[in-house]
N, C-alpha and C positions, 0 to 999 in steps of 0.2 A: 205552709203557705208563706210567701214572701210578704213582708209588710210594705206599705207604701213608703216612698222616700220622704224623709222629713222636709219640711218647708225650708227654702233657702233663707239665710239670714238677710235682714234688711240692709240696704246700703247705708253707709254713714251719712249723717245729716250735714256733715261739713261741706261747705261749698268752696271750692278752690278758686283762687283769683287767677284770671286768665290775662288780665291787662294791668297787672300791678306796676307800680312805679319802680324806678331803678334803685332808689334807696331801700325800699322794703325788700326787694329781691336780694340786695347785698346783705341786709341784716337777717334775711330768712324769716321774715314775719309776714302775716297776712295783711295785705293792703285793703283799705276800705273803698278804694277807687273813687273817692270824692273828688269832684272837679271844682275849680282848677287845681287845688292842692289837697292831697289826702291828709287825714288827721295826723299821721306820724310825722310827715314833713312839716306840717304847721306847728306842731309842738316842738320840733327840733329846730325850727327856723331855717329850714333848708328849702332849696328850690325843688319842686316836684317835677321830675323828668319822666315823661311817659316812655315806655318801652314797647315798640311795635315789632311784630315778627318780621324777620328778613329772610330772603332766599338767595342762594348762590348756585350757579350752574357750572359744572366741570365739563369742558369740551373734550369728550373722549370718542375715539373712533372704534367702532365695533367690528370684529372680524366676522367672516361668513358663518362661523359655527358658535361664536360666543357673543352674546349681546353686549357685554362690557369687558374691556381688557382687564385681565388679572394682573396683580403686581408681578413684575418680571423678576424671576430668580435666575433663570438661564434659558437659552434658546433650545427647545427640544425639537430635534430635526425630524422633518418628514421629507420624503423625496419631492423636490419640485422639478424634477426632470420627468416628463410625461411617460406613463406606462401605456403600452398598446393593448393591455389586457382588459376584458370587460370589467365593470365595477364589482361584480360579485366575486371575482377571483383576485382582486387587488390585495386583500388582507393576507390570504394564503401565500400569494407570490412574494409579498414583501417579507414575510417571515422566512420563507425559503431563501430569498436572496440575502437576508441578513445573516442566516447561518452560513451561507457560502462566503460572505464577506468576512465573517469571523475566522473562517478557516484559512483564507489566503487572499492576498491582494495582488493579482497578476500585474506584471509591469510592462508587458509587451502590448503595444498598440498594433495589433496584427493587421488591421485593415487600413493602415495609413495609405492615403491616396496621394499619388504624385501628380495626377492630372484629373482635376475634378470636373464633373459635368455641372455647369452653373444652375441648371434647373433642379438637378438632384440636390445640390447644396441648399438651395432655397427651400425645397420641400422638407428636407431633413431638419433644417433650422426651425421651420414652422412647427414641425412635429415635436421637436425638442422643447419648445417654449409654449406649449399649449396652455391656455389660461386655466384649464381644469386642474393643473398641477399646483396652483398657487393658493389653494383654499386653506392650507394648514399653516400659513405664515402668520405668526403673531405680529400685531402692530404695537408700537410704543410711542407715547406722546411726550411732548414738553421736556426735552432733554438738552436742546442745543444751547450751548453757552460759548460765547466768543472767547472768554478767558480760558475755559478748560480746553477748547480746541487748540488754542495757541500753545498752551502748556504741553499737550500731547504731541503736537507737531514738532516742538522743540525737542521733546524727548525722543521722538522718532529719529530726528537728525543726529542727536548726540549718542544714542544707545542702540536703537533697533537696527539701523543700517549697518552698524559695526558687526552685529551678529548675523545679519542676513547676507552680507557680502555685496559684491559689486553690482549685482543685478538691480538692487532697489535704488541705486542712484538714477537709473533710467526711468523708474516709475514717477519720480518727482516731476519729470518733464511733462507728463500727461495728467498730473494730479488735478489741475484746475479744470479739466474738461468734463469731469464726471463726479457727481455728488456721492454715488455709491462707492466709487473707488476711494474717495476721501474718507468716507465713514468707515470703510473696511480697514483702511490704514490707521485711523484713529482708534478703532476697536483693538487692533493688534498692539498699538502703543500703550493703551490703557491697561490691557491684559498684562503686558510686560511689567508695567509699574506695579500693578496689583500683586504679582507673584514675587517681585523683588523687594516688596515693602510689607512683610508679614506683620500681623498683629496677633497678640495673645489674648485668649479668653480663659477664664477659670470655670471649670465645671466639676462640682463635688470635690474640690481640692486638687483637681488635676489640670495642669496647664495645657491648653490646646492651641496650637499655632495654625492660623488660617491666613489665606491671602487677604490683602487689604480690601475690605468690603466696598468702600467708597469708589475706588478705582475699578473694582470688579464690576460693580453695577453700571458704571459709565461704559465700560468695555462691552457689556452685554447689550446695552441700549444702542450704542453705535452699531454693533454687529447686527442687531435685529433690524435697524433702519436700513443698513446696507443690503441685507438679505431681502427685505420687502421691496426695495427699489429695484434690485436686480431681477427679482421674480416678475415684476410688472413690465420691465423693459427688455427682458432677455431676448425675446423674439426679434426685435428690431436691432438691438446692439450686436447680437451674435453674428448677424449677417453684414451689418454696416461697419461695426467696430470690433472685430474679433480680438484684436490686441487688448483693448480695454477690458472686454469681458474676460479674457484669459487672465489678465492681471488681477481682477477682482476675485475670481475663483481660486487663484493661487494664494492670495492673501487669506481667503477663507480656509484653505487647507492648513496654512501655518497657524491660524487661529485655533482650529480643531486639534492640531498637533500639540500646541501649548496646553490645551485643556484636557488632552487625553481622551477625546471623544472619537472612537474608531468608527462609529456608525455615521456621524455627520461627515467625517473625513471621507468615508467611502462614497457618500452621495456626491460630494463635490468632485471627487476623482472621476466618477462616471460622466459628469457633465464636461469636465476638461477633456477626457478621452474622446468624447464625441466631437467636440469642437476641433481638436487636433486632427482627428480622422478626416473631417470635412475641409479644414482650412490649413493643412500642413504646408502646402506649397506657398501659400500667402504668408503664413507666420514665419517660415524659414527664410524669407527674404528680408526680414526685419531683425536688426540686432537685438532689440528688446524682446521680440517674440522668441528668438532662440534661447535667450537667457531665461525667459519664463518657463519654457519647456524643460530646461535643465534644472531649474529650481523645483518644478513639480516632481520630476523624477527623483530628485534628492529627497524631497519630503516624503515620498512614498517609501523609499528605502529606509528612511529614519523611522517611520511608523511601523514598517515590517520588523525592524530590529527590536523596537519596543514590544511588539506583540509576541515575539519569541520568548520574552521574559516578562511576566511569568505566565505559563500556560501548561497544558497537558502534553505528555509525550506523544499522544495520538495526533494532536494538531501539528507538532513539530515534525513528525514523520511524514505527514501528508502534504507538506509545502511543495509547491510546484516551482518551476524554474523562474528565476528573477532576471534572466537575461533581457536586455533591452533590444527592441526590434532594430534591424539594420538601418531603417530610415532615420530613426531617432539617434542611433549611434553616430550616423553621419552628421546630424545636426550638432551633437555634442563635440565632435572633432573640429567642426568649422569654427567654433568659438573657443576651442582649447579648454573645454570644461573638464579639466583633469580630475578635480575632486569628485564630481559625479560619476565619472568612469571608474575611479578607484573604489568608491563606496559600493558601486555595483559589483565589482569583483570581490570585495570583502564580504558582502552579504551572501553572494552565491557560494563562495567558499565555506562560509559559516553554515549555510543550509546543507550542503553536501556532507560536510564533516559531521554535523549533528545527526543526519539521517543514517549515515554509516555507523556511527557510534551507538545509536539507539538500537539498531538492528543487532549489533553484536551483544549488547548488554541486556536487551529486553527478552520477553518470552517469545514463544513460537508464532504468536499472532502479529508480531511487529512487521515481518515481510509483507503481509497482506495489506497493511496500512501504508507502507512506505511508497514514496513517489518513484523510487528507483532502487535497484539492488546495491549491495556493497561494492561489487566489482564496477558497476556503472558509476558509483560515487567516486571511487578512486581514479577511474579513467577521466572523469570530468574534472576532478581536482587538478590533474596534470595539465589539462587544457586551460584551466583558470590560472595555473602557474605561468604558462606561456604568455597569457594576456598581461599578467603582472610584470613579467620581464619586459614586455613591450612598453607598458606604461612607464616603467622606471627608465627605460632607454630614452624616452621622450622628455624626461625632466630637464629643465634648464639648470645649469650649474648653481644658480642663485637659490634654488630650492633644496639643495643638498645640505647635509650637516656641515657646520663650520669646522668641526674636528674630523680627522680621519677615524673611521670606525675600526677600533682594534678588535681582534678576535678574542672573545671571552673564553674562559676555561670551559672545556667540553664536559658535559655530564652533570654539571652542578650550576645552580643559579648563583651568580656572583653578586656580592654586595655592590651597591651603587657608590662608587668613589667620586666620579665626576659626572655632572649632568651633561646632556647633549644639547647644544644650542644651535639655533637657526637664525636666519636673517629676518624672519617674520613669523608671527603666530600661525598664519595660514600654512606656511611651509612645514612648521613643526607638527601641526595636527595631521596634515596629509601624510607625513612620514610615520606618524603613529598608526594611522590607518594601514599604511603599507606594511609595517611590521606585524600588525595584528592579522592581516591577510596571509602573510607568510606562516604565522602560527597556525591559522586555520587550515592551511594546506599540508600540515604535518599529520601523518597517520600512524604514529608510533604505537598507539594503544590497540590498533587493529591487528598487528602482526602476531601476537600470541595465539590468536584464533585461526588466522588465515594461513600461516606459514608453518613449515616443518621446524623441528627442533634445531636443525643445522642453521637454517636461515635466521632463527631468533638470536643466535650468538652474535651476529654482526649488525643486522638491519635496525633493531630497536635502539641499540646504543648510539648508532650514527644519527638516527632520526631524532632521538631524545636530545642529543647534543645540539642539533639544529633548533629544536624548540626552545631549549633553555638559552641559547645564544640570542634568538630573537626576543625572548622575554627580557633579557638583560638590556638589549637595545631599546625596547619599548619603555622600560622603567627609567632608563637614562633620559629619554625624551620627556617623560612625565615629570621627572625631577627638575627639568629645566623650565617647566611651565608654572605660571602663577595660578594657584588654585582659584582665587577670586576671579582671575581673568578667564579661566575655563568656564566658570559658572556663567559669566556674562556673555561670552562669545559662542558657547555651545548650546544656546537656548533652542535653536532650530536645526540642530544637527546631532549626529551620534556623539555622545559625550564620553569622557574618559572613564567615568564610573562603570557604565555598562560595557565598555570595551574591555576593562580589566576583569570584570566578572566573566565575560565570555572566554577570555584568554586563560584565566586561572584554572578553568575546567579542563584545558588542554595540556597543562603542565603540572605534573604531580609533585613538583619540588615544593616542600613545605616552606622553605625560606621565601619562595615567590609568593605563597599564600599570605605569609605574615606581612610582606611588603604591601600587598593589595589592601589588607585589613588596616594597616597603619595609615595608608593614604585616605581611605574612606573615613577613618576615625578623625583625621585632621579636618575633614569636611564637616563632620558633626560638631567638633569643637569650635569651628568657626561659624556655627549656626547656618550652614548651607543645607537647605532642605531638598533641593533637586539640582541636577546638573545634566544637561542634555535631555531635559524633560523626563528624567529618570529619578525615581525616589532614592535618596541616599540611604535612609534608615533601613529600608527593606533590602537594599543591595548589601549593606554592611551585615545584616542578619544572615543573609545567604552565605556570604564569604566566611563568617564565623563558623557556620555549620560545616562548611567544607574543611576548614582548618582543624576543627575539633575531630572530625572523622579521620583526617590524615594523621593527627597525633595518636589516635587509637589504632593506627595501622590499616586504615581503610581509605583507598584512593577513590574520590568522587569524580566522575566524568560527566554526569548529567544531573540536572536539577529541574523540577517542574512542580505542577500542582495536580492534585487528585481529580479535580473537576475544573473545567474551563468556565470562566466567568465572562467571556467575551471581551476581555481587556478592561473590565471594570465599568463603572458608571460615569467616568469623567471626574476631573479635578476641579469642579466648580466651587467647592467650599473646603478644599483640603489640598494637600500636596501628594496624596496617594490616590490614584484612580482605582486601585484594587485593595481589598481588605481580606486577608487570609491569615490562617493560624498554623497551617501545616505545609511542609514541603515533602515531595517524593524525591528520593535520591537514588541514583544508580552508580555502581562502581565495582571495584575488585578488592578482595582481601589480599593484602600484601604478602601474607605468609604463604598461601598456596595458589594465588591467582584466581580463586573462585569468584564468581559473580554474585553480588548481593544487592538487595533493594530493600528500602524501608521508608516508612513515614516518620517524619521528625517534626516536632512542634516548634513554632517560632511566634513570639508575640509580635503583632503588627498593629500599626495605628489605625 
């Protein structure tokens, strides 16, 4: 039998003071609460000050799903472009669309309209901006400061525009017309300051480098305000002011690019694609509208390039065409958007070369995953080569190197004796992209499998000489660039670091690999953490593995991950959006030409 519970102990007989005076509270003694002066104050000869309870209220705005706003760490994106599915299927469809988005970001706006029906446009814009879609937008309060705004606006003028190019001079002309546009611009400027002003923290004796938290928090607050304002007014502004709406969403895309948030970037791209489909004829008549379209396409190519490193071979094999639709190509030509056209050719050549390489080096299941066959890849690479020839023929003489390009020795990567200089940084980086595209169009490593023994005697040597020649030219261009300048100006475009990583996989000359490693090591020595939104430390680790394998007589032609992480979780509190410990490498044994694959470990931050 259970015994009854023992009686509860009596409460203490001490009676606590509720309205004690100020002196007694400071001395932490019980006040006898005698009026007008307590005993303690009387003995001390002090004035007895009564303390009365006080209350203060914080004016906070509650969202539809949260009674009170939580402290903001970063904006977690939900789609605010309306879905036409019933509520019960939204969760399943969102996850399915997210998986598709992780696999590829198509670049063609296939349904671009040249003559829109006004009624259809209005209906589509109303559907696009339904209020149901805005329920997941977090609200943030009390952040506006005239001093900080002026600081970020000055930084925008002095640093951000230099990295974004001529386009964003035009945005300043419409900046005063819209608060959401201003806040999105301030968010991008604060984000840039945060990532270029790192701060160190010590955790268990280990130094951890993080983006500047103060500026990062300001960036996310401005960003959240811009997103909320855009969500509330998108229906009206998309129809009446498509140019302003497009400018805001393009700035959102650059913000997500800087933070490495592929999911948020994808949602913004969906909204932009719909606006362009509906308003292309109107936007293409405005100079700023055409520049915004070019900037959006360039940002998508940049994010695609980043997504290819680092991910699984299956995802690399399944990438679809990156070709831009004819309507948008015409828009690019009317504004002479040479850089965007060039980067499009570069990325498509990279995609085709990678798919062909992986099919040659992977197992028998690779062809079933590949977007096109090896023969189709080689044929398409020739077509991209013709596009590149046309691009080069349109170059103004002022965009060419100042020196005559000498023919480097064939068959070997030559040491860089003299840098290659240009009249401007823009001309230099464009020619670096051009050289990298030429490297991507070389298919020397495919011949040992595809051709007969007789063909192998001549074709590989000739093609290898072409690859090494272009690698030498690329390194001469890089040698003429200031590393710090690359970091500052490549914030929103494909950087030198990722460009060299892609090219070193296409050239099996060990001297070339050492040159790439030395350049990346210089970045580390200068405390450069990212370049072109690409992590320097992880890139250096990958190149070291490639060089170590080549020293051991194994040529590496592809590098990836065993499992895809969707591009990581974003760089909100670090400089790496992905955290991994192992690489999967594919290549050939130099002794007998046999194909090999293995997992190799690498420490990552």
